[in-house]
VMD Tcl script that builds the backbone (N, CA, C; Angstrom):
set m [mol new atoms 390]
animate dup $m
set s [atomselect $m all]
$s set {name element resname resid chain x y z} {
  {N N MET 1 A 45.967 181.481 112.575}
  {CA C MET 1 A 47.166 181.340 111.625}
  {C C MET 1 A 48.367 181.900 112.319}
  {N N GLU 2 A 49.474 181.291 112.004}
  {CA C GLU 2 A 50.737 181.724 112.688}
  {C C GLU 2 A 51.193 183.154 112.180}
  {N N ASN 3 A 52.077 183.727 112.956}
  {CA C ASN 3 A 52.522 185.071 112.671}
  {C C ASN 3 A 53.651 185.084 111.609}
  {N N ALA 4 A 54.301 183.855 111.395}
  {CA C ALA 4 A 55.337 183.731 110.467}
  {C C ALA 4 A 55.185 182.338 109.818}
  {N N ILE 5 A 55.520 182.276 108.500}
  {CA C ILE 5 A 55.365 181.059 107.811}
  {C C ILE 5 A 56.454 180.994 106.735}
  {N N GLY 6 A 57.061 179.821 106.574}
  {CA C GLY 6 A 58.044 179.670 105.568}
  {C C GLY 6 A 57.571 179.981 104.166}
  {N N ILE 7 A 58.381 180.621 103.298}
  {CA C ILE 7 A 57.971 181.051 101.983}
  {C C ILE 7 A 57.495 179.916 101.101}
  {N N GLU 8 A 58.198 178.663 101.209}
  {CA C GLU 8 A 57.785 177.562 100.426}
  {C C GLU 8 A 56.381 177.099 100.794}
  {N N ALA 9 A 56.079 177.038 102.129}
  {CA C ALA 9 A 54.752 176.599 102.619}
  {C C ALA 9 A 53.768 177.603 102.281}
  {N N ALA 10 A 54.056 178.894 102.203}
  {CA C ALA 10 A 53.132 179.937 101.939}
  {C C ALA 10 A 52.617 179.933 100.512}
  {N N ARG 11 A 53.408 179.327 99.578}
  {CA C ARG 11 A 52.916 179.347 98.155}
  {C C ARG 11 A 51.523 178.649 97.998}
  {N N ALA 12 A 51.339 177.565 98.660}
  {CA C ALA 12 A 50.134 176.778 98.499}
  {C C ALA 12 A 48.991 177.486 99.342}
  {N N ARG 13 A 49.322 178.316 100.217}
  {CA C ARG 13 A 48.296 178.939 101.137}
  {C C ARG 13 A 48.168 180.422 100.911}
  {N N LEU 14 A 48.644 180.960 99.788}
  {CA C LEU 14 A 48.657 182.436 99.624}
  {C C LEU 14 A 47.264 183.034 99.748}
  {N N GLY 15 A 46.272 182.389 99.139}
  {CA C GLY 15 A 44.876 182.902 99.194}
  {C C GLY 15 A 44.453 183.027 100.647}
  {N N ASP 16 A 44.687 181.977 101.436}
  {CA C ASP 16 A 44.209 181.927 102.827}
  {C C ASP 16 A 44.954 182.974 103.642}
  {N N ILE 17 A 46.284 183.181 103.344}
  {CA C ILE 17 A 47.105 184.148 104.050}
  {C C ILE 17 A 46.501 185.541 103.804}
  {N N ALA 18 A 46.170 185.856 102.513}
  {CA C ALA 18 A 45.657 187.172 102.122}
  {C C ALA 18 A 44.287 187.398 102.776}
  {N N ASP 19 A 43.461 186.377 102.788}
  {CA C ASP 19 A 42.139 186.599 103.412}
  {C C ASP 19 A 42.309 186.812 104.894}
  {N N HIS 20 A 43.210 186.127 105.511}
  {CA C HIS 20 A 43.513 186.302 107.012}
  {C C HIS 20 A 43.892 187.761 107.240}
  {N N ALA 21 A 44.778 188.252 106.421}
  {CA C ALA 21 A 45.240 189.626 106.537}
  {C C ALA 21 A 44.030 190.632 106.407}
  {N N ARG 22 A 43.242 190.333 105.403}
  {CA C ARG 22 A 42.081 191.299 105.215}
  {C C ARG 22 A 41.096 191.183 106.322}
  {N N THR 23 A 40.810 190.065 106.764}
  {CA C THR 23 A 39.723 189.977 107.794}
  {C C THR 23 A 40.159 190.307 109.230}
  {N N THR 24 A 41.439 190.009 109.533}
  {CA C THR 24 A 41.959 190.280 110.887}
  {C C THR 24 A 42.755 191.566 111.030}
  {N N GLY 25 A 43.259 192.018 109.957}
  {CA C GLY 25 A 44.150 193.182 109.985}
  {C C GLY 25 A 45.528 192.867 110.467}
  {N N ARG 26 A 45.863 191.610 110.595}
  {CA C ARG 26 A 47.166 191.149 111.046}
  {C C ARG 26 A 48.146 190.854 109.916}
  {N N VAL 27 A 49.421 191.156 110.140}
  {CA C VAL 27 A 50.467 190.849 109.181}
  {C C VAL 27 A 51.118 189.578 109.411}
  {N N THR 28 A 51.292 188.752 108.342}
  {CA C THR 28 A 52.109 187.460 108.436}
  {C C THR 28 A 53.408 187.619 107.765}
  {N N ALA 29 A 54.524 187.313 108.463}
  {CA C ALA 29 A 55.784 187.347 107.894}
  {C C ALA 29 A 56.123 186.077 107.159}
  {N N LEU 30 A 56.694 186.248 105.904}
  {CA C LEU 30 A 57.151 185.178 105.165}
  {C C LEU 30 A 58.598 184.981 105.395}
  {N N THR 31 A 59.080 183.740 105.699}
  {CA C THR 31 A 60.465 183.559 106.124}
  {C C THR 31 A 61.163 182.626 105.143}
  {N N ARG 32 A 62.455 182.823 105.078}
  {CA C ARG 32 A 63.336 181.873 104.339}
  {C C ARG 32 A 64.500 181.593 105.293}
  {N N HIS 33 A 64.664 180.370 105.669}
  {CA C HIS 33 A 65.725 179.889 106.618}
  {C C HIS 33 A 65.545 180.667 107.894}
  {N N GLY 34 A 64.352 180.878 108.368}
  {CA C GLY 34 A 64.050 181.467 109.581}
  {C C GLY 34 A 64.148 182.997 109.634}
  {N N ARG 35 A 64.509 183.638 108.492}
  {CA C ARG 35 A 64.652 185.090 108.476}
  {C C ARG 35 A 63.491 185.683 107.607}
  {N N THR 36 A 62.890 186.722 108.134}
  {CA C THR 36 A 61.767 187.406 107.430}
  {C C THR 36 A 62.356 188.026 106.132}
  {N N VAL 37 A 61.668 187.690 104.967}
  {CA C VAL 37 A 62.062 188.222 103.709}
  {C C VAL 37 A 60.930 189.115 103.061}
  {N N ALA 38 A 59.735 188.933 103.593}
  {CA C ALA 38 A 58.576 189.773 103.095}
  {C C ALA 38 A 57.433 189.558 104.107}
  {N N VAL 39 A 56.467 190.454 103.989}
  {CA C VAL 39 A 55.257 190.334 104.829}
  {C C VAL 39 A 54.049 190.515 103.964}
  {N N ILE 40 A 52.973 189.798 104.426}
  {CA C ILE 40 A 51.661 190.009 103.816}
  {C C ILE 40 A 50.734 190.594 104.855}
  {N N GLY 41 A 50.137 191.739 104.486}
  {CA C GLY 41 A 49.224 192.353 105.472}
  {C C GLY 41 A 48.129 193.126 104.731}
  {N N PRO 42 A 47.267 193.680 105.458}
  {CA C PRO 42 A 46.180 194.540 104.774}
  {C C PRO 42 A 46.865 195.784 104.154}
  {N N ALA 43 A 46.189 196.220 103.090}
  {CA C ALA 43 A 46.800 197.248 102.230}
  {C C ALA 43 A 47.178 198.563 103.110}
  {N N HIS 44 A 46.261 198.898 104.020}
  {CA C HIS 44 A 46.507 200.096 104.846}
  {C C HIS 44 A 47.690 199.949 105.754}
  {N N ALA 45 A 48.190 198.782 105.964}
  {CA C ALA 45 A 49.260 198.507 106.920}
  {C C ALA 45 A 50.615 198.813 106.232}
  {N N VAL 46 A 50.710 198.909 104.941}
  {CA C VAL 46 A 51.901 199.067 104.234}
  {C C VAL 46 A 52.176 200.620 104.209}
  {N N GLN 47 A 53.312 201.019 104.750}
  {CA C GLN 47 A 53.647 202.400 104.883}
  {C C GLN 47 A 54.779 202.690 103.804}
  {N N PRO 48 A 54.690 203.896 103.212}
  {CA C PRO 48 A 55.826 204.227 102.350}
  {C C PRO 48 A 57.134 204.264 103.057}
  {N N ALA 49 A 58.268 204.202 102.281}
  {CA C ALA 49 A 59.550 204.086 102.983}
  {C C ALA 49 A 59.769 205.394 103.770}
  {N N GLY 50 A 59.168 206.440 103.455}
  {CA C GLY 50 A 59.460 207.732 104.134}
  {C C GLY 50 A 59.925 208.803 103.263}
  {N N ASP 51 A 59.994 209.942 103.761}
  {CA C ASP 51 A 60.497 211.106 102.943}
  {C C ASP 51 A 62.007 211.055 102.752}
  {N N ILE 52 A 62.384 210.880 101.452}
  {CA C ILE 52 A 63.838 210.692 101.186}
  {C C ILE 52 A 64.311 211.859 100.401}
  {N N LYS 53 A 65.260 212.561 100.853}
  {CA C LYS 53 A 65.751 213.776 100.068}
  {C C LYS 53 A 66.713 213.288 99.044}
  {N N VAL 54 A 66.446 213.550 97.767}
  {CA C VAL 54 A 67.311 213.093 96.684}
  {C C VAL 54 A 67.679 214.282 95.805}
  {N N THR 55 A 68.797 214.247 95.179}
  {CA C THR 55 A 69.135 215.128 94.164}
  {C C THR 55 A 68.914 214.425 92.800}
  {N N LEU 56 A 67.869 214.936 92.044}
  {CA C LEU 56 A 67.675 214.437 90.718}
  {C C LEU 56 A 68.568 215.132 89.726}
  {N N TRP 57 A 69.381 214.376 89.056}
  {CA C TRP 57 A 70.252 214.793 88.000}
  {C C TRP 57 A 69.548 214.679 86.709}
  {N N LEU 58 A 69.018 215.748 86.162}
  {CA C LEU 58 A 68.190 215.674 84.977}
  {C C LEU 58 A 68.997 216.249 83.807}
  {N N GLY 59 A 69.683 215.352 83.134}
  {CA C GLY 59 A 70.662 215.823 82.130}
  {C C GLY 59 A 71.795 216.478 82.806}
  {N N ASP 60 A 71.976 217.783 82.471}
  {CA C ASP 60 A 73.102 218.557 83.076}
  {C C ASP 60 A 72.689 219.358 84.320}
  {N N GLU 61 A 71.363 219.351 84.658}
  {CA C GLU 61 A 70.912 220.155 85.697}
  {C C GLU 61 A 70.507 219.251 86.886}
  {N N ASP 62 A 70.570 219.811 88.118}
  {CA C ASP 62 A 70.156 219.041 89.254}
  {C C ASP 62 A 69.135 219.808 90.061}
  {N N GLU 63 A 68.221 219.009 90.580}
  {CA C GLU 63 A 67.110 219.555 91.492}
  {C C GLU 63 A 66.973 218.672 92.669}
  {N N VAL 64 A 66.870 219.239 93.822}
  {CA C VAL 64 A 66.648 218.500 95.161}
  {C C VAL 64 A 65.179 218.388 95.324}
  {N N HIS 65 A 64.761 217.151 95.579}
  {CA C HIS 65 A 63.354 216.812 95.776}
  {C C HIS 65 A 63.206 215.870 96.988}
  {N N VAL 66 A 62.066 215.854 97.617}
  {CA C VAL 66 A 61.753 214.844 98.670}
  {C C VAL 66 A 60.769 213.990 98.027}
  {N N LEU 67 A 61.086 212.617 98.075}
  {CA C LEU 67 A 60.256 211.600 97.461}
  {C C LEU 67 A 59.819 210.637 98.556}
  {N N PRO 68 A 58.749 209.912 98.343}
  {CA C PRO 68 A 58.194 208.985 99.261}
  {C C PRO 68 A 58.970 207.711 99.377}
  {N N ALA 69 A 59.825 207.406 98.331}
  {CA C ALA 69 A 60.605 206.200 98.368}
  {C C ALA 69 A 61.769 206.428 97.412}
  {N N LEU 70 A 62.764 205.570 97.619}
  {CA C LEU 70 A 63.958 205.613 96.729}
  {C C LEU 70 A 63.550 205.091 95.322}
  {N N PRO 71 A 63.781 205.745 94.233}
  {CA C PRO 71 A 63.458 205.334 92.935}
  {C C PRO 71 A 64.364 204.269 92.498}
  {N N ARG 72 A 63.941 203.357 91.653}
  {CA C ARG 72 A 64.649 202.263 91.119}
  {C C ARG 72 A 65.082 202.575 89.685}
  {N N ILE 73 A 66.202 201.962 89.302}
  {CA C ILE 73 A 66.701 202.107 87.856}
  {C C ILE 73 A 65.558 201.506 87.013}
  {N N GLY 74 A 65.256 202.349 85.905}
  {CA C GLY 74 A 64.277 201.928 84.989}
  {C C GLY 74 A 62.897 202.659 85.233}
  {N N GLU 75 A 62.705 203.305 86.372}
  {CA C GLU 75 A 61.502 204.046 86.599}
  {C C GLU 75 A 61.647 205.420 85.915}
  {N N THR 76 A 60.478 206.067 85.754}
  {CA C THR 76 A 60.467 207.337 85.029}
  {C C THR 76 A 59.850 208.418 86.009}
  {N N PHE 77 A 60.298 209.648 85.729}
  {CA C PHE 77 A 59.687 210.765 86.387}
  {C C PHE 77 A 59.076 211.714 85.323}
  {N N LEU 78 A 58.001 212.364 85.690}
  {CA C LEU 78 A 57.439 213.455 84.852}
  {C C LEU 78 A 57.766 214.669 85.663}
  {N N VAL 79 A 58.520 215.550 85.094}
  {CA C VAL 79 A 58.955 216.830 85.799}
  {C C VAL 79 A 58.320 217.948 85.018}
  {N N GLU 80 A 57.475 218.773 85.793}
  {CA C GLU 80 A 56.918 219.971 85.146}
  {C C GLU 80 A 58.013 220.994 84.997}
  {N N THR 81 A 58.046 221.635 83.812}
  {CA C THR 81 A 58.984 222.772 83.533}
  {C C THR 81 A 58.385 224.058 83.855}
  {N N GLY 82 A 59.174 225.129 83.879}
  {CA C GLY 82 A 58.665 226.411 84.222}
  {C C GLY 82 A 57.677 226.933 83.250}
  {N N ASP 83 A 57.633 226.478 82.015}
  {CA C ASP 83 A 56.655 226.937 81.032}
  {C C ASP 83 A 55.399 226.010 80.995}
  {N N GLY 84 A 55.250 225.168 81.962}
  {CA C GLY 84 A 54.108 224.280 82.075}
  {C C GLY 84 A 54.149 222.977 81.297}
  {N N ASN 85 A 55.177 222.735 80.585}
  {CA C ASN 85 A 55.299 221.425 79.873}
  {C C ASN 85 A 55.855 220.362 80.869}
  {N N GLU 86 A 55.813 219.156 80.443}
  {CA C GLU 86 A 56.368 218.061 81.271}
  {C C GLU 86 A 57.498 217.364 80.518}
  {N N ASP 87 A 58.566 217.123 81.205}
  {CA C ASP 87 A 59.625 216.297 80.696}
  {C C ASP 87 A 59.581 214.899 81.325}
  {N N ARG 88 A 59.867 213.871 80.552}
  {CA C ARG 88 A 59.913 212.557 81.070}
  {C C ARG 88 A 61.432 212.136 81.123}
  {N N TRP 89 A 61.759 211.676 82.415}
  {CA C TRP 89 A 63.149 211.327 82.670}
  {C C TRP 89 A 63.189 209.863 83.179}
  {N N LEU 90 A 64.172 209.137 82.723}
  {CA C LEU 90 A 64.421 207.720 82.969}
  {C C LEU 90 A 65.524 207.618 83.986}
  {N N VAL 91 A 65.304 206.859 85.144}
  {CA C VAL 91 A 66.310 206.674 86.126}
  {C C VAL 91 A 67.341 205.747 85.640}
  {N N THR 92 A 68.605 206.109 85.535}
  {CA C THR 92 A 69.646 205.271 84.999}
  {C C THR 92 A 70.623 204.791 86.011}
  {N N GLU 93 A 70.728 205.582 87.113}
  {CA C GLU 93 A 71.646 205.195 88.194}
  {C C GLU 93 A 71.213 205.845 89.520}
  {N N VAL 94 A 71.458 205.212 90.621}
  {CA C VAL 94 A 71.233 205.687 91.967}
  {C C VAL 94 A 72.591 205.567 92.727}
  {N N GLN 95 A 73.048 206.751 93.182}
  {CA C GLN 95 A 74.274 206.793 93.886}
  {C C GLN 95 A 74.118 207.221 95.321}
  {N N TRP 96 A 74.761 206.591 96.201}
  {CA C TRP 96 A 74.825 207.048 97.604}
  {C C TRP 96 A 76.155 207.869 97.798}
  {N N ASP 97 A 76.102 209.072 98.317}
  {CA C ASP 97 A 77.227 209.809 98.600}
  {C C ASP 97 A 77.468 209.912 100.106}
  {N N LEU 98 A 78.426 209.130 100.628}
  {CA C LEU 98 A 78.686 209.091 102.015}
  {C C LEU 98 A 79.963 209.621 102.344}
  {N N ARG 99 A 79.964 210.691 103.179}
  {CA C ARG 99 A 81.235 211.367 103.553}
  {C C ARG 99 A 81.255 211.465 105.164}
  {N N PRO 100 A 82.435 211.388 105.699}
  {CA C PRO 100 A 82.497 211.164 107.165}
  {C C PRO 100 A 81.884 212.441 107.949}
  {N N ASP 101 A 82.019 213.601 107.441}
  {CA C ASP 101 A 81.610 214.827 108.138}
  {C C ASP 101 A 80.359 215.481 107.590}
  {N N GLU 102 A 79.683 214.785 106.706}
  {CA C GLU 102 A 78.454 215.329 105.998}
  {C C GLU 102 A 77.269 214.461 106.121}
  {N N GLU 103 A 76.120 215.027 105.988}
  {CA C GLU 103 A 74.950 214.262 105.914}
  {C C GLU 103 A 74.911 213.351 104.640}
  {N N PRO 104 A 74.491 212.059 104.692}
  {CA C PRO 104 A 74.459 211.156 103.473}
  {C C PRO 104 A 73.529 211.804 102.474}
  {N N ARG 105 A 73.960 211.642 101.229}
  {CA C ARG 105 A 73.130 212.128 100.015}
  {C C ARG 105 A 72.815 211.073 99.071}
  {N N VAL 106 A 71.685 211.150 98.448}
  {CA C VAL 106 A 71.345 210.196 97.477}
  {C C VAL 106 A 71.286 211.039 96.071}
  {N N ASN 107 A 71.995 210.479 95.068}
  {CA C ASN 107 A 71.967 211.197 93.788}
  {C C ASN 107 A 71.255 210.181 92.811}
  {N N VAL 108 A 70.189 210.737 92.106}
  {CA C VAL 108 A 69.451 209.912 91.170}
  {C C VAL 108 A 69.832 210.480 89.811}
  {N N LEU 109 A 70.520 209.782 88.959}
  {CA C LEU 109 A 70.873 210.200 87.645}
  {C C LEU 109 A 69.825 209.735 86.641}
  {N N CYS 110 A 69.393 210.716 85.814}
  {CA C CYS 110 A 68.286 210.460 84.824}
  {C C CYS 110 A 68.767 210.868 83.442}
  {N N ASP 111 A 68.198 210.120 82.503}
  {CA C ASP 111 A 68.384 210.492 81.093}
  {C C ASP 111 A 67.017 210.861 80.499}
  {N N ALA 112 A 67.000 211.729 79.487}
  {CA C ALA 112 A 65.736 212.054 78.894}
  {C C ALA 112 A 65.069 210.757 78.379}
  {N N ALA 113 A 63.752 210.638 78.587}
  {CA C ALA 113 A 63.093 209.431 78.132}
  {C C ALA 113 A 62.141 209.618 77.003}
  {N N ASP 114 A 62.102 210.751 76.389}
  {CA C ASP 114 A 61.387 211.001 75.170}
  {C C ASP 114 A 62.103 212.029 74.271}
  {N N GLU 115 A 61.586 212.141 73.052}
  {CA C GLU 115 A 62.285 213.029 72.089}
  {C C GLU 115 A 62.224 214.486 72.564}
  {N N TYR 116 A 61.164 214.948 73.105}
  {CA C TYR 116 A 61.079 216.285 73.572}
  {C C TYR 116 A 62.076 216.634 74.649}
  {N N SER 117 A 62.139 215.703 75.646}
  {CA C SER 117 A 63.089 215.957 76.696}
  {C C SER 117 A 64.522 215.928 76.228}
  {N N THR 118 A 64.793 215.031 75.236}
  {CA C THR 118 A 66.081 214.948 74.631}
  {C C THR 118 A 66.453 216.294 73.971}
  {N N TRP 119 A 65.515 216.747 73.171}
  {CA C TRP 119 A 65.729 218.050 72.446}
  {C C TRP 119 A 65.862 219.181 73.454}
  {N N LEU 120 A 65.039 219.181 74.484}
  {CA C LEU 120 A 65.055 220.254 75.483}
  {C C LEU 120 A 66.399 220.225 76.206}
  {N N GLY 121 A 66.834 219.044 76.559}
  {CA C GLY 121 A 68.144 218.919 77.248}
  {C C GLY 121 A 69.338 219.480 76.457}
  {N N THR 122 A 69.260 219.418 75.165}
  {CA C THR 122 A 70.335 219.986 74.348}
  {C C THR 122 A 70.129 221.387 73.858}
  {N N ASN 123 A 68.827 221.892 74.015}
  {CA C ASN 123 A 68.520 223.194 73.558}
  {C C ASN 123 A 68.014 224.091 74.671}
  {N N ARG 124 A 68.259 223.770 75.910}
  {CA C ARG 124 A 67.811 224.561 77.046}
  {C C ARG 124 A 68.576 225.936 76.995}
  {N N PRO 125 A 67.918 227.042 77.147}
  {CA C PRO 125 A 68.643 228.307 77.049}
  {C C PRO 125 A 69.619 228.411 78.267}
  {N N THR 126 A 70.744 229.006 77.995}
  {CA C THR 126 A 71.738 229.217 79.016}
  {C C THR 126 A 71.541 230.657 79.562}
  {N N PRO 127 A 72.126 231.061 80.708}
  {CA C PRO 127 A 71.974 232.406 81.196}
  {C C PRO 127 A 72.510 233.464 80.235}
  {N N ASN 128 A 73.492 233.063 79.372}
  {CA C ASN 128 A 74.016 233.956 78.446}
  {C C ASN 128 A 73.106 234.247 77.229}
  {N N ASP 129 A 72.135 233.262 77.007}
  {CA C ASP 129 A 71.186 233.417 75.956}
  {C C ASP 129 A 70.010 234.332 76.311}
  {N N ARG 130 A 69.864 234.679 77.533}
  {CA C ARG 130 A 68.660 235.484 78.010}
  {C C ARG 130 A 68.984 236.934 77.914}
}
mol reanalyze $m
mol bondsrecalc $m
mol representation Tube
mol addrep $m
């Protein structure tokens, strides 16, 4: 089987391409107009995007985390709180912060995704309350 195949031709042969990947361990590139747009390969060949340092903006608070991939709008996070509860946050925006003399930063803005997280976001104790 070839190393690259046009995406239109691949539609009819998807099962064969997947079996080829499983049995040989080789990756086949799917192309459109001669450019690779996707690949089909054995599951173990797919690597995560890498460790991406992001600032999660959870309501009014921010936390820096290292994630295996860049989150997409509409995905959710479960974030454990200091008291052992979990908050569910919905990704609403992903921003790249590029400055000439600084390391690039990724900001992931999140809104509370459930009633408890919404309540907690508006009722979180401030340093003056302690």
